[in-house]
NULO-446289 format. One line per 8 residues: number of its first residue (from 0); their letters; for each residue x, y, z of C-alpha. Coordinates in Angstrom, 3 decimals, padded with zeros to 6 digits. Each point is the difference from the previous one (the first is absolute). Layout:
BEGIN
NUM	A	X Y Z  ...
//
This chain:
BEGIN
0	XXXXXXXX	-036.356 007.812 -000.942  003.396 -001.955 -001.233  003.048 001.597 000.108  000.609 -000.162 -003.281  -003.014 002.376 -000.676  001.077 002.363 003.072  003.417 000.116 -001.563  -001.609 000.888 -003.845
8	XXXXXXXX	-002.599 002.424 001.681  002.558 001.655 001.567  001.434 000.460 -002.884  003.288 -001.377 001.982  002.801 -000.604 -003.301  002.437 -002.509 000.152  003.574 000.873 -001.544  001.475 -002.133 -003.155
16	XXXXXXXX	002.500 -002.980 001.516  003.587 001.682 000.050  001.517 -003.581 -000.749  -002.171 -001.514 -003.528  -001.841 003.137 -000.419  -003.424 -001.498 000.064  -003.171 002.274 -000.368  -001.417 -001.067 003.686
24	XXXXXXXX	-002.616 002.638 -000.623  -001.204 -002.265 -002.599  -001.606 -003.071 002.174  -001.934 000.101 002.752  001.353 001.197 003.845  -001.547 -003.213 001.509  003.103 -001.786 -002.071  002.370 001.976 000.988
32	XXXXXXXX	-000.704 001.522 003.402  000.770 -003.853 002.801  -000.905 -000.673 002.927  003.375 -001.069 001.286  -000.158 -003.592 002.334  004.251 -000.869 000.141  000.592 -001.021 003.452  002.889 003.204 000.550
40	XXXXXXXX	-002.572 002.431 -000.803  -002.350 -001.218 002.618  002.376 -000.190 002.714  001.677 003.383 -000.554  -003.542 001.644 -000.107  -000.549 -002.089 003.794  003.182 000.747 001.201  -001.228 004.381 -001.046
48	XXXXXXXX	-003.192 -001.247 001.994  -001.546 000.724 -003.115  -004.168 -001.406 000.002  -000.508 -002.663 -002.634  -002.934 -000.739 -001.253  -001.035 -000.631 -003.258  002.555 001.865 -002.292  002.607 -000.106 001.614
56	XXXXXXXX	002.309 001.372 -003.060  000.278 001.111 -003.438  002.315 000.567 -002.883  000.230 000.310 -002.806  001.116 -002.861 -003.062  000.281 000.267 -003.240  -001.173 -003.118 -001.704  002.439 000.539 -002.859
64	XXXXXXXX	003.521 -000.217 002.313  -000.787 -000.809 003.399  001.453 003.300 001.543  -001.798 001.048 002.520  -000.550 003.174 002.167  000.580 000.823 003.798  -002.821 -001.032 002.431  -002.419 001.604 001.316
72	XXXXXXXX	-003.163 -000.947 002.073  -001.948 002.205 -001.635  -000.352 -000.061 -004.668  000.933 003.285 -000.554  002.511 000.633 001.807  001.197 -003.308 -001.135  -000.332 001.527 -003.403  001.021 003.323 000.777
80	XXXXXXXX	003.744 -002.317 001.416  -000.495 -001.355 -003.667  -000.024 002.828 -002.297  003.126 002.630 002.295  002.328 -003.282 -001.047  002.589 001.395 -001.965  001.595 -001.496 -003.655  003.567 001.058 -000.977
//
């Protein structure tokens, strides 16, 4: 089962982008929840002693304006971090 299929089966909802209003829930999860593979992130994970496997981090990424949410090693947690963002 892919990440997209798992998130859809669990009915995980992704809130709209707080910056541009893009309706992220209308796009496939695989386009929105992206693996994070930056050197900075990998070094932070190593320093915390977290296990680095094939899935070394995810974040929600707005495909319209490029905004991105908090990172986590679990896609559902990364989505929850995105959904908790506050707009002014």
